[in-house]
MARTORGU-538535 format. One record per residue (C-alpha): residue number from 1; x, y, z. Coordinates in steps of 0.1 Angstrom, whole numbers. Layout:
% residues N
+-----+-------+-------+-------+
!   i !    c1 !    c2 !    c3 !
+-----+-------+-------+-------+
! NUM !     X !     Y !     Z !
...
+-----+-------+-------+-------+
This chain:
% residues 307
+-----+-------+-------+-------+
!   i !    c1 !    c2 !    c3 !
+-----+-------+-------+-------+
!   1 !   159 !    -5 !  -101 !
!   2 !   140 !   -40 !  -110 !
!   3 !   159 !   -42 !  -144 !
!   4 !   154 !   -80 !  -148 !
!   5 !   116 !   -75 !  -143 !
!   6 !    91 !   -64 !  -172 !
!   7 !    54 !   -68 !  -182 !
!   8 !    38 !   -99 !  -174 !
!   9 !     7 !  -108 !  -198 !
!  10 !   -24 !  -111 !  -183 !
!  11 !   -60 !  -105 !  -191 !
!  12 !   -74 !   -69 !  -183 !
!  13 !  -105 !   -71 !  -160 !
!  14 !  -114 !   -34 !  -173 !
!  15 !  -121 !   -16 !  -205 !
!  16 !   -97 !    13 !  -216 !
!  17 !   -92 !    36 !  -243 !
!  18 !   -76 !    10 !  -263 !
!  19 !   -77 !   -22 !  -246 !
!  20 !  -112 !   -46 !  -246 !
!  21 !  -125 !   -58 !  -214 !
!  22 !  -108 !   -90 !  -206 !
!  23 !   -84 !   -86 !  -233 !
!  24 !   -45 !   -94 !  -229 !
!  25 !   -23 !   -71 !  -217 !
!  26 !    14 !   -78 !  -224 !
!  27 !    47 !   -54 !  -235 !
!  28 !    27 !   -48 !  -272 !
!  29 !     1 !   -32 !  -259 !
!  30 !    -1 !     3 !  -263 !
!  31 !     3 !    28 !  -237 !
!  32 !   -25 !    56 !  -240 !
!  33 !   -23 !    88 !  -241 !
!  34 !    15 !    86 !  -249 !
!  35 !    17 !    89 !  -285 !
!  36 !    48 !    79 !  -307 !
!  37 !    39 !    94 !  -341 !
!  38 !     4 !   109 !  -349 !
!  39 !   -11 !    76 !  -354 !
!  40 !     2 !    53 !  -325 !
!  41 !    14 !    50 !  -290 !
!  42 !    41 !    41 !  -270 !
!  43 !    44 !     5 !  -259 !
!  44 !    64 !   -12 !  -233 !
!  45 !    84 !   -30 !  -256 !
!  46 !    96 !     1 !  -278 !
!  47 !   105 !    22 !  -245 !
!  48 !   124 !    -6 !  -221 !
!  49 !   154 !    14 !  -236 !
!  50 !   147 !    45 !  -219 !
!  51 !   169 !    65 !  -241 !
!  52 !   150 !    59 !  -270 !
!  53 !   128 !    88 !  -251 !
!  54 !   155 !   116 !  -259 !
!  55 !   156 !   128 !  -221 !
!  56 !   176 !   119 !  -188 !
!  57 !   172 !   124 !  -150 !
!  58 !   200 !   144 !  -130 !
!  59 !   204 !   108 !  -109 !
!  60 !   217 !    97 !  -138 !
!  61 !   249 !   117 !  -138 !
!  62 !   281 !    99 !  -140 !
!  63 !   268 !    64 !  -139 !
!  64 !   278 !    40 !  -164 !
!  65 !   247 !    31 !  -178 !
!  66 !   257 !    -1 !  -195 !
!  67 !   263 !   -12 !  -160 !
!  68 !   227 !   -18 !  -152 !
!  69 !   232 !   -38 !  -121 !
!  70 !   255 !    -9 !  -106 !
!  71 !   229 !    11 !  -123 !
!  72 !   204 !    -5 !  -101 !
!  73 !   219 !     0 !   -70 !
!  74 !   228 !    33 !   -74 !
!  75 !   187 !    45 !   -82 !
!  76 !   174 !    25 !   -52 !
!  77 !   198 !    43 !   -28 !
!  78 !   186 !    75 !   -43 !
!  79 !   152 !    64 !   -40 !
!  80 !   158 !    55 !    -3 !
!  81 !   174 !    89 !     3 !
!  82 !   145 !   108 !   -11 !
!  83 !   118 !    92 !     4 !
!  84 !   130 !    85 !    38 !
!  85 !   147 !   109 !    65 !
!  86 !   162 !   110 !   101 !
!  87 !   131 !   113 !   115 !
!  88 !   107 !    85 !    96 !
!  89 !   111 !    66 !   132 !
!  90 !   120 !    86 !   157 !
!  91 !    89 !   111 !   150 !
!  92 !    66 !    80 !   163 !
!  93 !    61 !    84 !   199 !
!  94 !    51 !    49 !   208 !
!  95 !    69 !    20 !   211 !
!  96 !    91 !     8 !   179 !
!  97 !    81 !   -32 !   168 !
!  98 !   111 !   -51 !   180 !
!  99 !   130 !   -71 !   153 !
! 100 !   121 !  -104 !   164 !
! 101 !    99 !  -116 !   192 !
! 102 !   120 !  -135 !   212 !
! 103 !   107 !  -149 !   244 !
! 104 !   129 !  -139 !   277 !
! 105 !   131 !  -171 !   293 !
! 106 !   148 !  -183 !   256 !
! 107 !   172 !  -156 !   246 !
! 108 !   187 !  -164 !   211 !
! 109 !   224 !  -156 !   205 !
! 110 !   225 !  -136 !   170 !
! 111 !   192 !  -115 !   179 !
! 112 !   189 !   -80 !   188 !
! 113 !   156 !   -65 !   203 !
! 114 !   151 !   -30 !   191 !
! 115 !   140 !     2 !   209 !
! 116 !   129 !    32 !   204 !
! 117 !   166 !    42 !   215 !
! 118 !   178 !    18 !   184 !
! 119 !   157 !    39 !   157 !
! 120 !   164 !    75 !   169 !
! 121 !   184 !    97 !   147 !
! 122 !   192 !    70 !   123 !
! 123 !   192 !    74 !    86 !
! 124 !   172 !    46 !    64 !
! 125 !   208 !    29 !    58 !
! 126 !   216 !    29 !    93 !
! 127 !   186 !    17 !   101 !
! 128 !   186 !   -13 !    78 !
! 129 !   221 !   -19 !    88 !
! 130 !   210 !   -27 !   120 !
! 131 !   181 !   -48 !   109 !
! 132 !   201 !   -67 !    91 !
! 133 !   228 !   -72 !   114 !
! 134 !   200 !   -83 !   141 !
! 135 !   180 !  -108 !   118 !
! 136 !   205 !  -120 !    90 !
! 137 !   203 !  -154 !   105 !
! 138 !   166 !  -159 !   104 !
! 139 !   135 !  -157 !    78 !
! 140 !   114 !  -143 !   107 !
! 141 !   102 !  -109 !    98 !
! 142 !   116 !   -78 !   113 !
! 143 !    82 !   -52 !   108 !
! 144 !    51 !   -56 !    96 !
! 145 !    31 !   -34 !    76 !
! 146 !    -7 !   -35 !    84 !
! 147 !   -34 !   -21 !    59 !
! 148 !   -66 !    -9 !    50 !
! 149 !   -79 !   -26 !    19 !
! 150 !  -109 !   -13 !     2 !
! 151 !  -133 !   -28 !   -27 !
! 152 !  -162 !   -16 !   -39 !
! 153 !  -182 !   -15 !   -73 !
! 154 !  -178 !    19 !   -96 !
! 155 !  -218 !    16 !   -98 !
! 156 !  -221 !    23 !   -60 !
! 157 !  -196 !    54 !   -59 !
! 158 !  -211 !    77 !   -80 !
! 159 !  -223 !    99 !   -53 !
! 160 !  -190 !    91 !   -27 !
! 161 !  -159 !   116 !   -29 !
! 162 !  -137 !    98 !    -5 !
! 163 !  -140 !    68 !    21 !
! 164 !  -127 !    78 !    53 !
! 165 !  -106 !    57 !    78 !
! 166 !  -104 !    63 !   112 !
! 167 !   -91 !    45 !   148 !
! 168 !  -106 !    54 !   177 !
! 169 !  -142 !    66 !   161 !
! 170 !  -156 !    88 !   135 !
! 171 !  -154 !   128 !   145 !
! 172 !  -190 !   141 !   144 !
! 173 !  -176 !   173 !   123 !
! 174 !  -174 !   160 !    88 !
! 175 !  -156 !   194 !    79 !
! 176 !  -124 !   189 !   104 !
! 177 !  -126 !   152 !   103 !
! 178 !   -94 !   146 !    80 !
! 179 !   -74 !   170 !   109 !
! 180 !   -84 !   152 !   138 !
! 181 !   -58 !   126 !   153 !
! 182 !   -79 !    96 !   148 !
! 183 !   -81 !   101 !   109 !
! 184 !   -60 !    74 !    91 !
! 185 !   -61 !    82 !    57 !
! 186 !   -88 !    83 !    28 !
! 187 !   -95 !    61 !     0 !
! 188 !  -107 !    89 !   -32 !
! 189 !  -117 !    73 !   -60 !
! 190 !  -116 !    85 !   -95 !
! 191 !  -152 !    82 !  -104 !
! 192 !  -176 !   102 !  -134 !
! 193 !  -208 !   113 !  -108 !
! 194 !  -223 !   117 !  -145 !
! 195 !  -221 !    78 !  -158 !
! 196 !  -247 !    78 !  -179 !
! 197 !  -230 !   104 !  -207 !
! 198 !  -200 !    85 !  -205 !
! 199 !  -196 !    47 !  -228 !
! 200 !  -163 !    34 !  -208 !
! 201 !  -184 !    41 !  -174 !
! 202 !  -214 !    23 !  -185 !
! 203 !  -198 !    -5 !  -202 !
! 204 !  -177 !   -11 !  -167 !
! 205 !  -208 !    -8 !  -144 !
! 206 !  -198 !   -35 !  -123 !
! 207 !  -161 !   -27 !  -123 !
! 208 !  -148 !   -35 !   -85 !
! 209 !  -125 !    -5 !   -76 !
! 210 !   -97 !    -8 !   -48 !
! 211 !   -76 !    13 !   -26 !
! 212 !   -56 !     7 !     2 !
! 213 !   -47 !    25 !    34 !
! 214 !   -16 !    21 !    52 !
! 215 !   -18 !    21 !    89 !
! 216 !    17 !     7 !   105 !
! 217 !    25 !    44 !   118 !
! 218 !    -9 !    49 !   135 !
! 219 !    -8 !    21 !   150 !
! 220 !    28 !    26 !   167 !
! 221 !    15 !    62 !   180 !
! 222 !   -11 !    40 !   197 !
! 223 !    18 !    23 !   214 !
! 224 !    10 !   -11 !   197 !
! 225 !    37 !   -33 !   187 !
! 226 !    27 !   -39 !   151 !
! 227 !    46 !   -75 !   157 !
! 228 !    23 !   -87 !   184 !
! 229 !    -8 !   -99 !   154 !
! 230 !   -32 !  -110 !   179 !
! 231 !   -31 !   -71 !   200 !
! 232 !   -31 !   -52 !   168 !
! 233 !   -59 !   -73 !   154 !
! 234 !   -80 !   -72 !   191 !
! 235 !   -73 !   -34 !   186 !
! 236 !   -86 !   -29 !   152 !
! 237 !  -118 !   -50 !   158 !
! 238 !  -126 !   -27 !   182 !
! 239 !  -112 !     8 !   171 !
! 240 !  -110 !     9 !   132 !
! 241 !  -138 !    29 !   117 !
! 242 !  -153 !    43 !    81 !
! 243 !  -173 !    67 !    69 !
! 244 !  -183 !    78 !    33 !
! 245 !  -179 !   115 !    23 !
! 246 !  -204 !   129 !    -4 !
! 247 !  -198 !   151 !   -32 !
! 248 !  -221 !   175 !   -11 !
! 249 !  -192 !   177 !    18 !
! 250 !  -216 !   155 !    40 !
! 251 !  -211 !   124 !    53 !
! 252 !  -232 !    95 !    36 !
! 253 !  -246 !    62 !    48 !
! 254 !  -220 !    33 !    45 !
! 255 !  -250 !    10 !    41 !
! 256 !  -260 !    28 !     5 !
! 257 !  -227 !    14 !    -9 !
! 258 !  -243 !   -22 !   -10 !
! 259 !  -207 !   -36 !   -26 !
! 260 !  -180 !   -20 !    -2 !
! 261 !  -155 !   -46 !    17 !
! 262 !  -133 !   -29 !    39 !
! 263 !  -108 !   -56 !    55 !
! 264 !   -74 !   -54 !    65 !
! 265 !   -43 !   -72 !    53 !
! 266 !    -7 !   -74 !    67 !
! 267 !    28 !   -80 !    50 !
! 268 !    58 !   -92 !    68 !
! 269 !    87 !   -68 !    63 !
! 270 !   123 !   -83 !    59 !
! 271 !   158 !   -69 !    58 !
! 272 !   179 !   -92 !    45 !
! 273 !   221 !   -86 !    45 !
! 274 !   232 !   -55 !    28 !
! 275 !   197 !   -47 !    19 !
! 276 !   192 !    -8 !    11 !
! 277 !   153 !   -15 !    11 !
! 278 !   132 !   -37 !    32 !
! 279 !   118 !   -67 !    12 !
! 280 !    80 !   -73 !    14 !
! 281 !    66 !  -106 !    24 !
! 282 !    38 !  -120 !    10 !
! 283 !     0 !  -107 !    21 !
! 284 !   -16 !  -123 !    50 !
! 285 !   -56 !  -112 !    54 !
! 286 !   -74 !  -107 !    83 !
! 287 !  -110 !  -109 !    71 !
! 288 !  -127 !  -113 !   107 !
! 289 !  -114 !   -80 !   119 !
! 290 !  -141 !   -63 !   101 !
! 291 !  -170 !   -93 !    99 !
! 292 !  -205 !   -83 !   109 !
! 293 !  -201 !   -45 !   103 !
! 294 !  -215 !   -26 !    76 !
! 295 !  -193 !   -21 !    47 !
! 296 !  -168 !   -48 !    64 !
! 297 !  -156 !   -85 !    49 !
! 298 !  -189 !  -106 !    45 !
! 299 !  -191 !  -142 !    57 !
! 300 !  -189 !  -167 !    35 !
! 301 !  -206 !  -203 !    48 !
! 302 !  -183 !  -230 !    45 !
! 303 !  -149 !  -208 !    45 !
! 304 !  -122 !  -202 !    73 !
! 305 !  -128 !  -168 !    88 !
! 306 !   -92 !  -155 !    76 !
! 307 !  -101 !  -163 !    38 !
+-----+-------+-------+-------+
């Protein structure tokens, strides 16, 4: 899809089978475990031309593969059709976020306030057609994607199977908690529960793992307008909860995960003219939502609350 983008060189904070910790990773870094020969792995530079891999995809049928821009557009539309359907928005029983929060006393020509009826029954193509018509004359976002970010050192997670995120309270029955209407999602870190027998685990004992739980749909189901940042933050300060699920199938103690940091971020979503898929804006942090909670964001003296 993004054929003009490729690999940006950067220093890797963690070690792998083929790289050392803090070594430079670029397009020539071996892509383990994808063998090119008996002794060498493929690299990103070697497979940018995907035809050298000697396979294709059904979505490429009928496309002129030398026209990279046309291929990108066709595949973008195909990805949209595969991952969105007519019920993407109409399934939400709560209010749908407006395209633009315009005060009633000062209406602006050229903008449209969207209601639930605007979304129901539309494909994503039709939906974004509405969004782009409504917001094409402004860079104000059409919606906001809300996310819970979870960070924790690998060494604190050896006995942890998952970290559950809830909105509205933690269910008492751990065996049915993931089917509870308050369950928003889980972060399931891939951590070896027996690290001493793993050289890579020992070498990366202080590596910080990171996961994300998207909660926009859950907020909409609660009747919240996700464009109302102040109200969403107030709601999350009162209702965002998290719990540790151990390998033994029980709730664990959040306090035992000394490095756990759960916080909230959001990303504005834009629908530029002619867009097949939305454009995601920069990340905005709302650290104050989880201040002073076990496993929440730690206050840093001398820094503003939202840094």
